[in-house]
N, C-alpha and C positions, 0 to 999 in steps of 0.2 A: 440792963437796958441800953440799945444799942445810940449811936449818936443821932441815926436818922428817926428815930424813933420805932424802929422795927425789933422785936426781941425775938431771937429763937435758942433753940437749945445750944450748947457747945458746940462745935465739931460738924452740925447740920447745914446744908444751903440754905441761903435765904429763899423767900418766895419769888423775889426778882429775877434772883438768879435761876430758878428755875423756869420762869415765864421765858426769860432771853434764851436758854438753852431748848426750848422747844419750838421758838420761832427760827432760830439756826436749824434745827433738824428738818423743820418743814420746808424752808428755802431749799436746802442739799436735795431734798426729795423732789421738788417741781422743777429744780434744772435739771436732773438726771430723767425726768419723765419727759421733760422738751426735749432733749437732744437724742432719746429714744425714738419719740413719734417723728421725727425728720430723717432716719435711715432706714430702709427697707430689708437693706443685706443685714444690719443689726439684728432687728427683728426676725428675720430666718436663722442667723446663725445663732442666735438665742433659743432657738423653738428645738428641742431634744426630736422629735417626732419626724421635723424635715430632716434635720442632719443625719439621722439613721437611714431614712429611706434614699437621700441621695447618696451615701456610702455604699449600700447594696448595689443601687442601680449603676453606679462607677465599677465597683469588683465585678459585675456582670459582663457590663462591657469589654472590662480588660481582659477577662479569660475568654472570651468570644472572639477578640481579635488575636488573643494567643495561640489558641487554638487554629485557627485560619491559618496564620503565620505558620505554626507548626506544621501542616499538611503540606501547605505550598512548600517549605524549605526539604521536607522528607520528601515531595516529590521530584524535585531539583535534586536533591542530593542522589535520589534512584537515579534520574536520568545520567548524570554526570559519572556515578560509580558502577553502574548496574547495566547491562544489554540483555534484550529479550529476544527470541527467536522463536517463532509460532510456524506450527506444521498442521495441515487440515488434514483430513481424513481421506481427502481426494488426491492428495500428493503421492506420488510413490516411493517417498522415502518415509512414509508414515509406517507401513508394516517393516520397512528395513530396520527403524531406529526400537521400535518395540522388540525383533527378533534381538538385535544388537546390546540391546539392555540386559535383556533376558539371560543373554550368554555370557555378556561381561559380569553383570553382579554376582551369577552364580562361581565363573572363577575368581572374583574377589573373597566371598565367601567362604570356598576351598582353600584359599592362601589363609585366611583369618584362622580357620580350623587347623591347619597345621603349622601356625607361627609359635606357639608354645613350645612343641618340642624341637623346632629348628632356630629359634632365635631367643635374643635376652627378653626379661619380664617386661621393660619399657617398650620394646619393639612390638613384644608380641601383644602387649595392650594397645598400642597405636592401630596394630592390624585388626583387632576386635572390635575397633570403635567405628569400625569403616561402615558407612551409612548401609541400610538394606532396605529392600523394599517392605512395604507393611501393607498396601492395598493390592492385590493380585486378583487376575482374572485366569482363567483356563483356556488355554488353546490346543485344539485336538489335530493332529495331522498324521496322515496316513502314508509312510512312506513304502515305496515298491523297492525291491531288491534284484540285484542282478537275474537271481532265477525265477521272478515274475510273483514271488512272496510278499505279499503284504504286511506291514507293521505297523501298529497303531503307536503314535507317541505322543504323549501330553505333556505341553509345557506350561509353567507357569510365568504369565506375562505380566508387567506393571497394569494394574487395574486403574479404574478411575479414583482420583484423589491426587494427593501431592508426595512427592516422594523426593529425596535426597541423593546425589549422586558424585561420588569422588572420582574425575578423571584428570592424570596425571598432574597431581598435587593442586586441582581447582576443585571446588565444589559447585555442583551446578544443581539448581532446584527444578525438578520435574515436575509439572501441573497437567496432568491429564483431565480436562474437562469436556464432560457428556452433556449434551443439551437434550434433554427429554421431550422436550417440546417441539423441538425441529429434528424432522427428519428427512430422510432420501427418499424422495418419492416412488423410485423404481425400486430400491431393495427393502425400504420400510426401516432400515439400521438409522439408531440416531446420529446425530451431526456428532464427532468429535475433533477437537483439536489438543495439541499437545503444546506448551510453552516453557520453553528451557530458558533460565536465567543463570547468568554468571556475572563476575566482576567483568568489569570493562576492559581493562587491564588483561583477561583471559579469553578475551573474544576471538582468538585465533584458534582455540582450542575446537570451536565448533565445526568447521571445515576439515579440521583433522577428524573429528569424531564422525563426520556423515562420510569420509572418505572409507574409513574404517568399517561403519555399518554398510556401505556398499558393496564393500569387500566382500564381507561376512554374505551378504544376499549374493553376490555373484558365484563364491564357490559353492553354497547351496545349490545353485543351478547348472553347476558343471557337468558336462556330458547329459544334458536334457533337451527336450526341445518343448517350449511354450505353445499351447493352441489357445489362439484369443476366440473369440465370439462377440458378436454384436449384441450389445445390453443398451437398448434405448439409444442413446447418442454418443456414445462411448464403447470402446474395446474393453472388455474383459476376460480374463483365464479361464478357460473351459476345463474343468477337472484339476488334477495336479499335473506338473510338468511330466512330460515321457520321456524315456530313456531314447536318446540319439540312435536312429535306425544307420546300419552302416551302408553306406553307398555301394558295397559290392554285394550287399545280400537281395538289392534289386536286379535282375537279369531281363535287359534289354537286348534288342538285336544288335547285332554287331556295329560298333561306332555311333549309334544313335545315343546313347546314355554319355559318352565321353565328347560328342559335338555339343549337347545340351550343356553339358557344364562345363564347357570352356568358354561358351559364348555368355553365361551368365556372370563368371568369374571375370572375363573380361571387360563386360558391364560395371560390375562391381570397382574395378579399378581406374576406370575411364570418366570418374567424375569430372575431372578439371577439363578434360577434352570436351566434355559436351557444353560445360559452361563457356569456355572459350569462343566455341561456334554460334552460339545461340540456340542450340537445340535442346528441348525438354529432354531431361535426365531421368528418363523412362523406359520400360523395356515390357513387352507384353509378348506371351507363348501359349500356343492354343494345342492342348494334347487331345487328340480324338482316336477313336477304336472303340472296338466292343467292350462290353463288361470284363472284368477282371485281366485285362491286359498291363496292369502296374503303373497307370496313370497317377493315382493318389498316394501308392507308396515310392513312386518314385521320386514326387515332390517333397514328401515327409524326410526321405534319405537325402535330397538334395539338400533340404534346410538344415539338416545335421551337419553335412559337409561343408558348407558355409559359417554354421554358427548362426544360424538364421533361426527366429520363431514362425509360426504360421498363423497368418489371421485368416478365417475360414468366414464366408460371407453368402448366405443364402438369399439369392433374388426373390425366391417366392416365399419369404417369412412374411406373416400378416403384419401390416401397419408398418412396411418399408415404403418411405416415399423418395420423390427424386431429389431432395433437399436431403434426407438424411442420408441418404447413399453418397452424395456428394460429401457430404462430411464427414462420414466415416473413413472415407477415401482419404480425405485430407488430416486424418489425424492417426493414421496407421503408426502403431509402436515402431522405433527406430529398428533395422534389422529384423523386417519382418518380411515375408512372403504373403500376398493377398493372393489366395484362391478362391474363385467363382467356379463352385461343381456343378454339373448338369445345366450349363446355361442356357443350353435349347428348350429346356423343360420350363424354364421361368415363364416366357411368354405364351408357348403353347399350349399349356394346360390353361392359363388364365382367358386364354381366347376361346376354350372351349367348355371349361367347367365352372361353375358357380357354388359357392358354399351352400349348405341346406337354409341358413339362416337368410339366403339373399346378400352377404356382405363378401365381397371379392377381398381375398387374403392382403395379397401386395397391390401397393398403388405405384410400384414402379414402371413409368412407361421407356419406350424403347429409346426414343429421343434422351430421356432424362440417362440412362446408360450408356450412351455414345457420349454425351457432353461428361459424363464423370468420368469416362476412360482419359479422354485428349480435350475437353474443351478447355476454356479460355481460365477457368478457377479448376480446373483439375490439380491433383498434388504431382508434385516432382518426386525424383529419390525414391521412385516406386518400381517393386518387380510383380508384375501380373501374371497369374498363371489361370487360364480356362480352360476347363475338361468340359468333354461332350462325347455321348456314344454315337451321337447323328450329326454330322457335321454339314450334311446336305441341308440342314432344317435350319443352320445358320444363315443371316441375311448377311450380303457380301459387303454392307457399311460395317460391320462389327470387326471383321477380320481383315480389313483392309491394314497395308502397313500404316504403322504410327499409333494404332491400338493393338494389332497385333504383329510381331514383328519376326517370329518365328513359328511356322506351322508344324507339328510331327505328328506321325500317325504311330501307334502303338498297336499293331495288329495281331496275326496268329502267332502262335511260337513258329520258332524256324528250327532248322537242325542244330543251329550253334548255341540257342539258349537252353535246347535239351540236353546238350554237351556240358554245357556251365552247370545248369542245375544239377544234372546228377554228379558232377564233381564237388558242388556244395556239400551234398547230401552224402555221397558214398565216397568221396575221394580217397579218405583216410583208409577203408577197407580196400576198394578196388584199385590194387595199387599198379596192376597190369593195364588195367581199362579193357579188357577183355568182355564185363558184364555192360559196360557201357557202348561197346560196340553193337552186342546184341538188342539193346534196347531200342538203340537209334536204328537198326534193321528194322526190329519188328513194328515201330511206330510208322516206318515208309511204307512197308507191305500193307497195312493200314489205311494208308493214304492220308495220313495226317500231318507227315513233312516231307521235305524234297531229301533227295539222296545227295552224295558227295557230289555231284554234278549240279546241283541245282534245280534237277526234274522232280515233278511232283506228279503222282497217278492222278488222284482227283482234285482241285482246286479249289472244290466246293467244299471240303471238309477242312475243320480249322477247330484247334482247341488253344484254350486260353493258358497263360501261365498260372493263373490260379489253380485250374482244374491238376492241371502238370503235378503242382506243389501239393496239393491236397493228396495225389495218390503216393508221394513220395513220404508224407508226413505220416498217410497212415501206414508206411511199411517201412519205418523207421529202422535203420541198420538190418533191413531183410532185402537185399539187392533182388532175388529171388521171387520174392512176393510181391515186388513193385513190377517186375518183367513179365511176371505171370497176370498181373491183373490191368496190364497195357490195354489190353482190347475193351475194358469198362471205359475209357476213355473216349470211345465211339459214341456212347450215349450221352455225351457232354457237349458235341461237337455244334458250332454255331455257323452261320453261314458267313462268308465275308462280305464287309463292307466296301463299296469301292468308293 
């Protein structure tokens, strides 16, 4: 029995102790709940669903910011370390680069194939690791040999896609892109670009690369004349480049060829003289005469002599307008002669003829032609040749000085031309010149050429250089046959044009 009157088993708490302990636990729980009810952050932080969602959202935002930062950093690094060069299909260097890359890669592969036999193992391994083209396109070209035979050549050029090029110890990434949805309205070809990328520290190799590519293109055009034709609002090569025609192969009357060539060469070398005096730097020539007298042939030979190309413009072309004519004459390729053939027919035919569908072909006016030749907006640094068979049909305004600076008549074959043509065809076998004299006398008897004194029996009978050359071509290495058939030239005579 305890003193306070309670009795418990030995070692067990009394009922009073239990009640006191329960009151302490209740007061502690009430204090904790009161403190929790007063702090929202404490409630949220103690909520496991909230903490998990907030953590995921923060992680996503962090990754997004990191991704954007990486992209911006990569772009900044690219701008700092890399350099790009873009070539469009309209640029002249586009085919130059494709041709150069084909030849360069081929030479690199040939070097790699022979590296094993000529070098050590490591150097051979490095050579074989030279990047090669994986996406190829075929390009077919027809090459004309000196004897006139044609040879078809197939070349594998870099196709659309990405390539790696190693040039002078620098790696260049080549990306040829083709836009299938964007096409040239005139040709129907898809729009293409080539982008070259390399380290910024190697940017100087681009100039060396394009210089080398241009040199390759220039070597492939050596000894050839490119003929340009108008295509829409631009000039494009017409067919394949032609072998240059020797100037001595065109036989004109004595002194005529030399006079024109000397004048053109003087003009080409007088650019500063024209500019210093404020004179428009352009020159015009009119060649007229009967058909077959060598007008077009001489212009082609002159272009070869000057190492120029030829741009042919047909004034009767359907759809040609004054604006387009003026534009074409202002964008003529460098070192190119402009040729307007049969200029008299362009306006005479249009005055008298109309197409069956009621649509007149060309829309070039005579005043538009005059303005294009020497108007305010006309081009400079230009050499223009006009040809016609009927000079009497040309308006005086067209042939006045400033538009036409030299007028030359290429007429009937003279005694001098016959002798020169004979020497060109039979000079090696007619060493004494006896057959040459026989032919000259025979043609004089037929009234086709003058005698040694310049006297001619019939001034109405004339033959062209083309007819005489045709006779010699028919009798190659047969002098007697050419003399015997000389009378046949009387059937191809034409009246002299005064």
